[in-house]
Rosetta silent file (secondary structure, phi, psi, omega in degrees, C-alpha in Angstrom):
SEQUENCE: MKISKLSVLFILLLMVACGPIILAPVTLADVERGKNRYKDLTVSDLEKGKALCEKMCVSCHKMKSPNSKTEKQWRQIIPSMARHAMKKAGGKVVIDDSSQVLIYKYLVTVGPLTKDKSIK
SCORE:     score description
SCORE:     0.000 S_00000001
   1 L     0.000  127.639 -177.878   18.573   11.677    6.495 S_00000001
   2 L  -105.057  132.423  178.450   22.303   11.442    6.860 S_00000001
   3 L  -106.792  130.151 -178.920   24.650   13.860    5.058 S_00000001
   4 L   -74.734  158.496  177.846   28.155   12.681    4.326 S_00000001
   5 H   -61.286  -36.267  178.837   31.201   14.730    5.251 S_00000001
   6 H   -63.926  -39.659  177.976   32.045   14.975    1.560 S_00000001
   7 H   -64.286  -42.595  178.738   28.633   16.500    0.812 S_00000001
   8 H   -63.389  -43.454  178.561   29.086   19.075    3.559 S_00000001
   9 H   -61.877  -43.458  179.059   32.553   19.938    2.259 S_00000001
  10 H   -61.282  -44.656  179.969   31.217   20.306   -1.280 S_00000001
  11 H   -63.427  -42.561  178.663   28.433   22.616   -0.123 S_00000001
  12 H   -63.665  -43.477  178.484   30.870   24.766    1.860 S_00000001
  13 H   -63.408  -40.290  177.896   33.251   25.027   -1.088 S_00000001
  14 H   -62.721  -42.130  178.934   30.379   25.958   -3.370 S_00000001
  15 H   -63.267  -41.669  179.814   29.256   28.683   -0.955 S_00000001
  16 H   -68.357  -43.918 -177.718   32.762   30.148   -0.766 S_00000001
  17 H   -65.430  -33.318 -177.730   33.295   29.969   -4.529 S_00000001
  18 H   -94.050   -2.578 -178.814   29.992   31.675   -5.287 S_00000001
  19 L   -75.439  171.712 -179.136   30.272   34.261   -2.534 S_00000001
  20 L   -67.977  149.836  174.626   31.226   37.878   -3.036 S_00000001
  21 L   -79.338  129.519  175.609   34.825   38.887   -3.721 S_00000001
  22 L  -112.144  118.237 -178.040   36.260   40.828   -0.810 S_00000001
  23 L   -73.909  134.550  179.930   39.204   42.973   -1.796 S_00000001
  24 L   -69.584  151.697  176.437   42.200   42.736    0.504 S_00000001
  25 L   -60.931  149.395  177.310   43.441   45.857    2.264 S_00000001
  26 L   -70.542  138.335  179.307   46.151   47.822    0.448 S_00000001
  27 L  -120.183  165.424  175.144   49.642   47.158    1.794 S_00000001
  28 H   -63.905  -31.215  176.896   52.999   48.896    1.543 S_00000001
  29 H   -62.512  -37.489  176.153   54.157   45.870   -0.474 S_00000001
  30 H   -61.397  -45.119 -179.473   51.445   46.697   -3.035 S_00000001
  31 H   -62.348  -47.019 -179.653   52.713   50.270   -3.259 S_00000001
  32 H   -60.801  -41.541  177.407   56.332   49.171   -3.667 S_00000001
  33 H   -63.639  -42.507 -179.368   55.356   46.706   -6.405 S_00000001
  34 H   -68.330  -26.082 -179.629   53.307   49.391   -8.140 S_00000001
  35 L   -68.867  -15.170  172.742   56.166   51.894   -7.996 S_00000001
  36 L   -61.648  -27.513 -179.186   57.993   49.781  -10.572 S_00000001
  37 L  -107.821  -43.456 -175.407   55.474   51.208  -13.014 S_00000001
  38 L  -116.925   95.807 -172.322   54.085   54.331  -11.352 S_00000001
  39 L   -57.374  -32.664 -176.595   56.917   56.197   -9.612 S_00000001
  40 L   -97.262   14.850 -177.924   54.598   58.547   -7.707 S_00000001
  41 L   -63.244  138.440  179.426   52.154   55.841   -6.544 S_00000001
  42 L  -126.467  164.981  173.795   50.948   56.188   -2.948 S_00000001
  43 H   -58.297  -40.927 -179.602   48.943   54.117   -0.493 S_00000001
  44 H   -59.457  -42.682  178.189   46.262   56.788   -0.829 S_00000001
  45 H   -58.170  -48.506 -178.136   46.099   56.275   -4.622 S_00000001
  46 H   -67.056  -38.894  178.284   45.601   52.538   -4.218 S_00000001
  47 H   -65.180  -38.731  176.752   43.074   52.967   -1.412 S_00000001
  48 H   -65.227  -42.329  177.839   41.082   55.420   -3.552 S_00000001
  49 H   -62.199  -42.361  178.124   41.185   52.992   -6.489 S_00000001
  50 H   -63.362  -46.238 -179.673   40.036   50.154   -4.247 S_00000001
  51 H   -61.893  -39.837  177.756   37.219   52.273   -2.784 S_00000001
  52 H   -64.122  -41.568  176.680   36.082   53.263   -6.282 S_00000001
  53 H   -59.340  -48.304 -176.924   36.024   49.594   -7.313 S_00000001
  54 H   -64.746  -32.767 -178.757   34.003   48.678   -4.252 S_00000001
  55 H   -85.542  -50.130 -170.863   31.545   51.529   -4.820 S_00000001
  56 H   -82.416  -46.863 -174.142   31.229   51.776   -8.587 S_00000001
  57 H   -63.579  -43.554 -176.265   31.752   48.264   -9.910 S_00000001
  58 H   -75.604   -5.596  175.998   29.310   46.575   -7.571 S_00000001
  59 H   -73.287  -17.649  178.990   26.572   49.042   -8.462 S_00000001
  60 L  -117.857  -29.385 -175.676   26.164   47.083  -11.734 S_00000001
  61 L  -155.131  172.949  177.406   27.671   43.621  -11.148 S_00000001
  62 L   -65.844  149.194  178.136   29.472   41.387   -8.683 S_00000001
  63 L   -61.876  134.648  174.833   32.990   42.413   -7.763 S_00000001
  64 L   -97.251  145.135  175.584   35.630   40.816   -9.966 S_00000001
  65 L   -69.048  138.993  175.701   38.931   39.722   -8.539 S_00000001
  66 H   -56.297  -25.294  179.314   41.827   41.920   -9.708 S_00000001
  67 H   -82.656   -3.366 -175.513   43.456   38.639  -10.776 S_00000001
  68 H   -76.769  -14.936 -177.922   40.519   37.710  -13.004 S_00000001
  69 L  -133.914  158.859  174.554   41.761   39.778  -15.940 S_00000001
  70 L   -82.822  168.423  177.723   45.077   40.674  -17.509 S_00000001
  71 H   -57.930  -44.406  179.906   46.446   44.191  -17.500 S_00000001
  72 H   -61.759  -41.266  178.813   45.499   44.564  -21.161 S_00000001
  73 H   -64.675  -43.800  178.073   41.944   43.398  -20.448 S_00000001
  74 H   -60.530  -38.143 -179.724   41.525   45.858  -17.570 S_00000001
  75 H   -60.596  -32.400  178.822   42.762   48.646  -19.853 S_00000001
  76 H   -86.651  -37.030 -174.428   39.877   47.858  -22.211 S_00000001
  77 H   -69.841  -44.035 -173.380   37.241   46.978  -19.615 S_00000001
  78 H   -59.818  -50.678  177.062   37.464   50.045  -17.382 S_00000001
  79 H   -62.227  -34.867  178.234   36.618   52.666  -20.075 S_00000001
  80 H   -63.840  -43.586  178.149   33.892   50.369  -21.374 S_00000001
  81 H   -67.380  -35.163  177.419   32.342   50.089  -17.909 S_00000001
  82 H   -64.683  -40.893  177.367   32.629   53.869  -17.445 S_00000001
  83 H   -65.236  -40.154  178.648   30.710   54.389  -20.703 S_00000001
  84 H   -62.398  -43.941  179.596   28.113   51.836  -19.585 S_00000001
  85 H   -63.201  -39.325  179.224   27.690   53.626  -16.241 S_00000001
  86 H   -64.816  -42.998  178.720   27.315   56.961  -18.053 S_00000001
  87 H   -62.555  -42.879  179.928   24.666   55.501  -20.367 S_00000001
  88 H   -63.917  -28.964 -179.046   22.845   54.007  -17.374 S_00000001
  89 L   -92.601   15.281  177.129   22.938   57.465  -15.690 S_00000001
  90 L    72.333   30.633  177.137   21.340   59.160  -18.696 S_00000001
  91 L    97.210   -4.697  179.382   24.533   60.645  -20.086 S_00000001
  92 L   -80.095  133.413  177.553   25.963   61.888  -16.790 S_00000001
  93 L   -68.150  120.747 -177.704   29.639   61.105  -16.222 S_00000001
  94 L  -103.368  -40.803  179.727   29.730   58.682  -13.316 S_00000001
  95 L  -120.327   98.307 -177.017   33.335   57.481  -13.483 S_00000001
  96 L   -73.052  173.520 -175.723   35.541   60.347  -14.661 S_00000001
  97 H   -59.352  -42.250 -178.712   38.965   59.935  -16.263 S_00000001
  98 H   -66.685  -34.880  176.665   40.929   60.442  -13.033 S_00000001
  99 H   -68.293  -39.203  177.516   38.771   57.831  -11.280 S_00000001
 100 H   -60.797  -39.801  178.761   39.335   55.398  -14.149 S_00000001
 101 H   -64.078  -44.289  179.083   43.099   55.872  -13.747 S_00000001
 102 H   -63.371  -41.915  177.495   42.907   55.181  -10.011 S_00000001
 103 H   -61.887  -47.048 -178.925   40.788   52.066  -10.579 S_00000001
 104 H   -60.982  -48.527 -179.675   43.184   50.852  -13.269 S_00000001
 105 H   -60.763  -39.577  178.045   46.297   51.437  -11.170 S_00000001
 106 H   -63.010  -51.998 -175.235   44.712   49.617   -8.259 S_00000001
 107 H   -61.562  -42.958 -177.063   43.613   46.603  -10.310 S_00000001
 108 H   -80.849  -18.580  176.447   46.896   46.119  -12.163 S_00000001
 109 H   -79.064  -43.124 -179.438   48.992   46.739   -9.059 S_00000001
 110 H   -90.131  -15.238  176.872   47.241   44.186   -6.866 S_00000001
 111 L   -96.689 -156.818 -176.737   46.358   41.907   -9.782 S_00000001
 112 L   -73.360  128.536  172.693   48.608   40.395  -12.432 S_00000001
 113 L   -94.152  133.184  179.666   51.405   42.587  -13.761 S_00000001
 114 L  -107.238  178.307  179.271   52.332   41.868  -17.343 S_00000001
 115 L   -87.238    4.734  179.571   55.367   42.778  -19.400 S_00000001
 116 L   -73.943   97.454 -176.391   53.319   45.298  -21.422 S_00000001
 117 L   -83.547   -1.085 -176.370   55.257   48.477  -20.597 S_00000001
 118 L   -79.140   -8.628 -175.873   53.146   50.640  -22.919 S_00000001
 119 L   -88.467  123.952 -179.630   50.445   51.168  -20.313 S_00000001
 120 L  -116.594    0.000    0.000   50.780   54.383  -18.317 S_00000001
């Protein structure tokens, strides 16, 4: 049985597209971009937000790319996921408010920034 080069390419692309999302390391450029919105933002803040995403989000579902949602959508999704995690843990707070803020700042800093200035 002979497999064409096109078939092999298709299979490889399918494997990459369906594979897990790997979040890129936080850079100083990310911090500088984020400081347009969050004046006191640090590399540590973004690294903590990234680590929380990698730990908490994947405990229930596949990692989503920060670019997969708008800033407004992340603002709605994160508290919803925190409530879901709490319900799953029998009422125990799993993702507290400060962790939600770090996750949010990470996602909107490395993902799409919108013109919605009302988000703090």
